C-alpha positions as CSV (number, residue, x, y, z in Angstrom):
1,M,-12.4,13.3,13.4
2,I,-15.3,14.5,11.2
3,A,-12.9,15.0,8.3
4,L,-11.7,11.4,8.7
5,L,-15.2,10.0,8.5
6,L,-16.2,12.3,5.7
7,A,-13.2,11.4,3.6
8,A,-13.9,7.7,4.1
9,A,-17.6,8.0,3.2
10,L,-17.0,10.2,0.1
11,S,-14.3,8.0,-1.2
12,M,-16.4,4.8,-0.7
13,L,-19.4,6.4,-2.5
14,Y,-17.1,7.5,-5.3
15,S,-15.8,4.0,-6.0
16,L,-19.0,2.2,-5.4
17,L,-21.2,4.4,-7.6
18,L,-18.7,5.4,-10.4
19,T,-16.9,2.1,-11.0
20,P,-19.6,0.9,-13.5
21,I,-19.0,4.0,-15.5
22,F,-15.2,3.5,-15.4
23,I,-15.8,-0.2,-16.5
24,K,-17.7,0.9,-19.6
25,G,-15.0,3.4,-20.4
26,F,-12.2,0.9,-19.9
27,N,-14.0,-1.6,-22.1
28,K,-14.2,1.0,-24.9
29,L,-10.5,1.7,-24.6
30,R,-9.9,-2.1,-24.6
31,W,-8.0,-2.0,-21.3
32,G,-8.5,-5.7,-20.7
33,Q,-6.6,-8.0,-18.4
34,F,-4.0,-10.3,-19.9
35,I,-3.8,-13.7,-18.2
36,R,-0.4,-15.5,-18.0
37,E,-0.4,-18.8,-19.9
38,D,1.4,-20.7,-17.2
39,G,-1.2,-19.8,-14.6
40,P,-4.2,-21.8,-13.3
41,K,-6.5,-22.8,-16.2
42,S,-9.5,-21.5,-14.4
43,H,-8.1,-18.0,-14.9
44,Y,-8.5,-18.0,-18.7
45,S,-12.1,-16.9,-18.4
46,K,-10.9,-13.7,-16.8
47,R,-9.0,-12.6,-19.9
48,G,-10.3,-9.2,-21.2
49,T,-11.8,-8.1,-17.8
50,P,-11.1,-4.4,-17.4
51,T,-8.0,-3.6,-15.5
52,M,-6.3,-0.4,-14.3
53,G,-9.0,-0.1,-11.6
54,G,-6.5,1.5,-9.3
55,I,-7.3,4.8,-11.2
56,I,-10.7,4.7,-9.5
57,F,-9.9,4.3,-5.8
58,L,-6.6,6.3,-6.0
59,S,-8.4,9.3,-7.6
60,G,-11.3,8.8,-5.3
61,A,-9.1,8.9,-2.2
62,V,-7.2,12.0,-3.3
63,L,-10.4,13.9,-4.3
64,S,-12.3,12.9,-1.1
65,Y,-9.4,13.9,1.1
66,F,-9.3,17.5,-0.4
67,V,-13.1,17.8,-0.4
68,A,-13.3,16.7,3.2
69,K,-10.6,19.2,4.2
70,L,-12.4,21.9,2.3
71,I,-15.8,21.2,3.9
72,M,-14.3,21.1,7.4
73,Q,-12.2,24.2,6.5
74,E,-9.0,22.5,7.7
75,A,-5.5,23.0,6.4
76,V,-3.9,20.5,4.2
77,T,-0.7,19.1,5.7
78,S,2.6,18.3,4.1
79,S,2.5,14.8,5.6
80,A,-0.8,13.9,3.8
81,L,0.6,15.5,0.6
82,L,3.7,13.2,0.8
83,V,1.4,10.1,1.1
84,I,-0.5,11.3,-1.9
85,L,2.8,11.9,-3.8
86,M,4.0,8.4,-3.1
87,M,0.6,6.8,-3.8
88,V,0.0,8.7,-7.1
89,G,3.7,8.5,-8.2
90,L,3.9,4.7,-7.9
91,G,0.4,4.5,-9.3
92,L,1.6,6.3,-12.4
93,V,4.5,3.8,-12.7
94,G,2.0,1.0,-12.5
95,F,-0.3,2.7,-15.0
96,I,2.5,2.8,-17.6
97,D,3.1,-0.9,-17.0
98,D,-0.6,-1.7,-17.3
99,F,-1.0,0.4,-20.5
100,L,1.9,-1.3,-22.2
101,K,0.4,-4.7,-21.3
102,T,-3.0,-3.9,-22.7
103,R,-1.5,-2.4,-25.8
104,K,0.8,-5.3,-26.5
105,Q,-1.6,-8.0,-25.1
106,Q,1.2,-9.7,-23.2
107,S,2.1,-10.1,-19.6
108,L,5.3,-8.0,-19.9
109,G,4.7,-4.3,-19.8
110,L,7.6,-2.2,-18.4
111,G,10.8,-4.2,-18.1
112,G,11.9,-5.2,-14.6
113,W,14.6,-2.6,-14.4
114,A,12.4,0.1,-15.9
115,K,9.8,-0.5,-13.3
116,I,12.4,-0.4,-10.5
117,T,13.8,2.8,-11.9
118,G,10.4,4.4,-11.7
119,Q,10.0,3.3,-8.1
120,V,13.4,4.6,-7.2
121,V,12.7,8.0,-8.7
122,V,9.5,8.4,-6.7
123,A,11.2,7.1,-3.5
124,L,14.1,9.5,-3.8
125,L,11.7,12.5,-4.4
126,F,9.8,11.4,-1.3
127,T,13.1,11.1,0.6
128,V,14.1,14.7,-0.2
129,L,10.7,16.3,0.5
130,S,10.0,14.3,3.7
131,L,12.9,16.0,5.4
132,Q,11.6,19.5,4.5
133,F,8.6,21.4,5.8
134,A,9.5,21.6,9.5
135,N,6.6,22.9,11.7
136,A,6.9,25.4,14.5
137,R,8.5,22.8,16.7
138,G,11.1,22.0,14.1
139,L,9.5,18.6,13.3
140,T,9.7,17.4,9.7
141,P,7.3,14.7,8.3
142,A,10.0,12.0,8.3
143,S,13.0,11.5,10.5
144,T,16.4,9.9,9.6
145,H,15.9,7.3,12.4
146,I,14.9,3.7,11.8
147,S,11.6,3.2,13.6
148,L,9.5,0.4,15.1
149,F,6.7,1.7,17.3
150,R,8.4,5.1,17.3
151,D,12.0,6.3,16.4
152,L,14.7,4.0,17.6
153,P,18.2,5.3,18.6
154,I,19.6,4.2,15.2
155,D,20.1,7.5,13.3
156,F,21.6,7.6,9.8
157,M,22.8,11.1,10.5
158,A,25.2,9.8,13.1
159,L,27.4,8.9,10.1
160,G,27.6,12.6,9.0
161,V,25.3,14.7,6.9
162,I,26.3,13.4,3.4
163,G,26.8,9.8,4.4
164,G,23.7,9.8,6.5
165,L,21.5,11.3,3.8
166,I,22.8,8.7,1.3
167,L,22.1,5.8,3.6
168,F,18.7,7.3,4.5
169,G,17.8,7.5,0.8
170,I,18.9,3.9,0.2
171,W,16.8,2.8,3.2
172,I,13.7,4.6,1.9
173,V,14.3,3.1,-1.6
174,L,14.5,-0.4,-0.1
175,L,11.3,0.1,1.9
176,V,9.4,1.5,-1.1
177,T,10.4,-1.1,-3.6
178,A,9.8,-3.9,-1.2
179,A,6.3,-2.7,-0.1
180,S,5.0,-1.8,-3.5
181,N,6.2,-5.0,-5.2
182,A,4.9,-7.1,-2.3
183,V,1.3,-5.8,-2.8
184,N,1.8,-6.3,-6.6
185,V,2.7,-9.9,-6.1
186,T,-0.4,-10.5,-3.8
187,D,-2.7,-9.1,-6.5
188,G,-3.5,-12.4,-8.2
189,L,-7.0,-13.4,-7.2
190,D,-10.3,-11.6,-7.2
191,G,-10.4,-9.3,-4.2
192,L,-7.4,-10.7,-2.5
193,A,-5.1,-7.7,-2.6
194,T,-8.1,-5.3,-2.1
195,G,-9.3,-6.9,1.1
196,A,-5.8,-7.4,2.5
197,S,-5.0,-3.7,1.8
198,I,-8.2,-2.5,3.5
199,L,-7.0,-4.3,6.6
200,A,-3.4,-3.1,6.5
201,I,-4.1,0.5,5.7
202,G,-7.0,0.5,8.2
203,A,-4.4,-0.2,10.8
204,Y,-2.9,3.2,10.1
205,I,-6.2,4.9,10.7
206,F,-6.0,3.6,14.3
207,I,-2.3,4.3,14.6
208,G,-2.6,7.9,13.3
209,F,-5.6,8.7,15.5
210,W,-4.0,7.2,18.6
211,Q,-0.7,9.1,18.0
212,F,-2.8,12.3,17.7
213,N,-4.5,11.6,21.0
214,Q,-1.1,11.0,22.6
215,S,0.9,13.6,20.7
216,C,3.8,15.3,22.3
217,A,2.4,18.6,20.9
218,D,-0.2,18.4,23.7
219,P,1.3,19.6,27.0
220,A,-1.0,17.2,28.8
221,N,0.8,14.2,27.2
222,V,4.1,13.9,29.0
223,A,4.8,10.1,29.3
224,N,5.3,8.0,26.2
225,C,3.9,10.6,23.8
226,Y,4.5,10.3,20.0
227,V,6.7,12.7,18.1
228,V,4.9,12.6,14.7
229,R,4.2,15.7,12.7
230,D,0.6,15.3,11.4
231,P,-0.8,12.1,12.9
232,L,-4.5,13.0,12.5
233,D,-4.1,14.0,8.9
234,L,-2.3,10.8,8.2
235,A,-5.3,9.0,9.6
236,V,-7.6,11.0,7.3
237,I,-5.7,10.1,4.1
238,A,-5.6,6.5,5.2
239,A,-9.4,6.6,5.8
240,A,-9.9,8.1,2.4
241,L,-8.0,5.2,0.7
242,V,-9.7,2.6,2.8
243,G,-13.1,4.0,1.8
244,G,-12.2,3.9,-1.8
245,L,-11.0,0.3,-1.5
246,V,-14.2,-0.8,0.2
247,G,-16.3,0.7,-2.6
248,F,-14.0,-0.9,-5.2
249,L,-14.2,-4.3,-3.5
250,W,-17.9,-4.5,-4.3
251,W,-16.9,-4.8,-8.0
252,N,-13.6,-6.5,-7.5
253,T,-14.7,-9.5,-5.5
254,S,-15.3,-12.8,-7.2
255,P,-16.3,-12.9,-10.0
256,A,-14.5,-9.6,-10.5
257,H,-15.9,-7.0,-12.9
258,I,-12.6,-5.0,-12.8
259,Y,-9.1,-5.5,-11.6
260,M,-6.9,-2.9,-9.9
261,G,-3.8,-3.7,-12.1
262,D,-0.3,-2.5,-11.3
263,T,-1.8,1.0,-11.1
264,G,-3.6,0.0,-8.0
265,S,-1.2,-2.4,-6.4
266,L,1.8,-0.2,-6.7
267,G,-0.2,2.8,-5.5
268,I,-1.4,0.9,-2.5
269,G,2.1,-0.2,-1.7
270,G,3.3,3.4,-1.9
271,A,0.6,4.6,0.4
272,L,1.4,1.8,3.0
273,V,5.1,2.5,3.1
274,A,4.6,6.3,3.2
275,L,2.2,5.9,6.2
276,A,4.7,3.7,7.9
277,I,7.6,6.1,7.4
278,L,5.6,9.2,8.5
279,T,4.1,7.5,11.6
280,R,7.5,6.3,12.6
281,T,6.5,2.6,12.3
282,E,8.7,1.4,9.5
283,L,9.6,-2.0,10.9
284,L,6.1,-2.6,12.3
285,L,4.9,-2.6,8.6
286,V,6.6,-6.0,8.2
287,L,4.0,-7.4,10.7
288,I,1.0,-5.3,9.7
289,G,1.6,-6.3,6.1
290,G,2.4,-9.9,7.1
291,L,0.4,-11.5,4.3
292,F,2.3,-9.4,1.7
293,V,5.6,-10.6,3.2
294,I,4.4,-14.3,3.0
295,E,3.3,-13.9,-0.6
296,T,6.6,-12.2,-1.6
297,G,8.6,-14.7,0.4
298,S,7.0,-17.6,-1.4
299,V,8.2,-16.3,-4.7
300,I,11.7,-15.8,-3.4
301,V,11.9,-19.2,-1.8
302,Q,10.5,-20.9,-4.9
303,R,13.0,-19.3,-7.2
304,L,16.0,-20.0,-4.9
305,Y,15.0,-23.6,-4.4
306,F,14.4,-24.0,-8.2
307,K,17.9,-22.8,-9.0
308,I,19.6,-24.7,-6.2
309,T,17.9,-28.0,-7.0
310,K,18.1,-27.4,-10.8
311,G,14.4,-27.6,-11.5
312,K,12.6,-28.8,-8.4
313,R,9.8,-26.8,-6.7
314,I,8.5,-26.4,-3.2
315,F,5.1,-25.0,-4.2
316,L,3.0,-26.2,-7.1
317,M,3.2,-22.5,-8.2
318,S,4.1,-19.2,-6.7
319,P,2.9,-16.8,-5.3
320,I,1.6,-19.1,-2.7
321,H,-2.1,-18.3,-3.4
322,H,-1.8,-20.1,-6.7
323,H,-0.3,-23.2,-4.9
324,F,-3.5,-23.6,-2.9
325,E,-5.6,-23.1,-6.0
326,L,-3.8,-25.9,-7.7
327,K,-4.2,-28.0,-4.6
328,G,-8.0,-27.8,-5.3
329,W,-9.1,-24.9,-3.1
330,A,-11.8,-22.8,-4.6
331,E,-10.7,-19.2,-5.4
332,V,-13.1,-17.7,-3.0
333,T,-11.9,-20.1,-0.2
334,V,-8.3,-19.0,-0.8
335,V,-9.2,-15.3,-0.8
336,V,-11.3,-15.5,2.4
337,R,-8.7,-17.6,4.3
338,F,-5.9,-15.3,3.2
339,W,-8.0,-12.3,4.4
340,L,-8.1,-14.0,7.8
341,V,-4.3,-14.4,7.8
342,A,-4.0,-10.7,6.9
343,A,-6.4,-9.8,9.7
344,F,-4.3,-11.9,12.2
345,F,-1.2,-10.0,11.3
346,V,-2.9,-6.6,11.5
347,I,-4.4,-7.3,14.9
348,L,-1.1,-8.6,16.1
349,G,0.7,-5.5,14.9
350,I,-1.9,-3.1,16.4
351,S,-1.8,-5.1,19.7
352,L,2.0,-4.8,19.9
353,F,1.8,-1.1,19.1
354,Y,-0.7,-0.5,21.9
355,A,1.2,-2.9,24.3
356,E,4.4,-0.8,23.8
357,W,2.5,2.3,24.8
358,L,1.1,0.6,27.9
359,A,4.6,-0.7,28.8
360,G,6.0,2.8,28.5
C-alpha cells in the first residue's frame, strides 16, 4: 500500500515540476503541434505548442514505479513489467508518428498501416510474454480466457494449442489497437484525454487493490476470490501513471502549454488495455473507457453515414467533441462535461465490478 502511494506521489511531482524544463527543451527542438486545416478555426492559435508530452508522464510513471519498489524493498513483478512494456512500446510507436509530424510540419506522420503494424508488433510481443512467468501456483500474468469481471468459461485453448494461441493473439491485437486508437481519437482538446485517462486508469487502482484483498492466494478468501497473478503491483503501476497524468494536467489544461501527442495517447491506451487483460476485466474496459468508445464510435458512424449518403454528415465534425465546439460550446465547457461523462462510466463500471463480487 505504501509503495502505491509513493509511486503516485513521486510521479506527480516529476510531471508537475519537470514539465516546464521539458517544454523549453521541446521548443528548442521545434517539436511543435501541427493543427489540421479542416478543424475548428479557434485551434489555429495552438499551432507550434510543444507536443510529445507523453514522454514526460510515461517516463515519470516508469521511474517512480521502480524507485517506489526500491525504497520499499519490494520485488518487481512480471505483471507490472508487462504493463510497462505495452505502455512504452506503444508510446514509442506514437513518438515516431509525432516526430515525423513535427519534422514534416503536416498532420500525417506514420501512415495508417505503418502505425497499425507497430501496434500489432507490440501486442504480439505482449501476447507471448503474458503467458510466461508462472508463479508458484502456476498462474501466468494473462489467461487465454475472455474476461468480464473475472475469467469467463470461454477459453481459446479449447480449440487446441495452436488454434487457441492464434485466436488469443488476434484477440489481444484487437483489444490493443482498439484501446490505443480510441484514446488517440479522444486527444483533441486541451486536457480532455488527460482528465478522462486519470479517471479510467484510476479505476484500475481500485480494481487491483480490491483483487489483492480478495485474492485466492490468501487461504482466508474462499468465496468469490480473484485469480489474478499480481493485483497489488498492477495497482501500483496504475497509481504511478495516474500521478504522472495529474501532474501533467496542470500544464495541459486550457490553455495548454504542452500536448501529450500520439506518444502519450497511444501509451495511455496501451497501459489501459494491459491493465484490463492482466486484471481479467477485458470486456469491462468497454464500460470503464466509455467516453473513449463514444469518441471512436462518432468517427466510425460519421464515416459510414458519409459514404452511404454520398456526402451527408450526422455531426458537424468528428470526433464528437469537435461537433459540440462547432455548435458554440466553449472548449473548457466541452472538456469538463466530457470529463463528467467519463466519470459516469467509470463509476458505473466499478459499481458493477463490486456488485458482481457481492452477488457471488
